[in-house]
N, C-alpha and C positions, 0 to 999 in steps of 0.2 A: 710442808715437805713435798718435794716432787715425787711423782709416781715412779716406782722402780721400772727399769726396762724389763720387758716380758720375753720369755723364751718362746720363739715362734712355734705354732702348733706342729709343724713338720719336724721340729727338732726335739719335741718332748719325748717321743719314742726313743730317740738316740740316747737322751739323758737317762731314761729308765733302763735301757739295756746296757749301756756302757758305764754308767756312773756308779760311784760308791754309794751303797745304801746305808743310811744312818737312821736309827729310830729311837723314839721315845715312847712314852705312855700313850700319847694322844695323836702323834704324827709319825710319818715316815718321810725322810728327806733323801733325795737323790742328788748327788753333786757330781758333775762332769766338767772336764776342761771346756772353757768357752772361747769366745772370740776376742776378748779384751775387756769388755765391760761386764760387770756382774749382772746377770739377768735371772729373774725368778718368775715362776708360774705356780699358781695354787690350784690343787685338784681336790674335788669332793665328790666321791661316788655315791650311788644310791644307798649304799650300806650305812651312810651317815644319817639318812632320813629323807623326808620329803623336801620339797623345794625351799621351804622356809628354813628348815634345819641346815640344809646345805649352804644357803646364802649366809646364814649366821656364822657357820663354820668358816666360810671364806673370809668374812669380815674379821673373825678372830685371828685367822692366819695372817692377813694383811697387817693387823695391828702388832702381832707377834714379830713379824718381819721388821717393822719399824723399830721395835725395841731391841731385837737380837740379831738382825740380819748382818750387822757389821762383823760378826764372827765368821761369816762365809769367806772362803778363799777369794782373793781378788781375781776378777775376770772369769769366774766360774758360772756355769749354767746350773741353776738350782730348780728342782721341782719339789714342792712341799705337798704331801698327800695327807688329807685328814683321815683319821681312823674313826670308827664308830664311837669310841670312848671320848671323843671331843664333845659330844652332846652334854650340855650342862656345865661345861668347863668355863672358868673365868679367864679373862684376857691375860692376866699375870701368870696363870698356870700354864697356858699355852706358850707364852713367851719364854718361861723357864724351861719348858720341854724342848723348845726349838734351840735355845742357847746350849742346853746340855747335849743335844744331838750334834749340833755343829762343832762343839768343842771335843767330840769324841768320847764323852762320858756315857753316852747311851750305847745301844748295840751298833755293830758295824759289820758290813759285808761288802767285799769288792764287787765290781760290776759283773753282770751275767757272763760276759766274755772271759772273765778271769777265773771262772770255776773250773775245777778239775772234771774228770770224766764221771 
């Protein structure tokens, strides 16, 4: 399977600020309008753990995207952020979490710019 297109580093902040935030138990997903082709980037902060734990989390996120990424809106820019609870999770659990978040069954909040005062 070909590698999915990646959101450029300069655009990640835009997706985080303007995108709709969807979340599940182990991940938070930000979805914003893109440029035509669906692009995805995976983020794991230090709260997930050391380098080994973060790399494993990124591998889990990539595998989950292969299984559930088809539920993302066509042409969207997507940023998937691992939460600390991803530690010890199985691939199938993360894929279900991602599918649930993308389908709107998880929590949802509009982009930062859409918030009231």
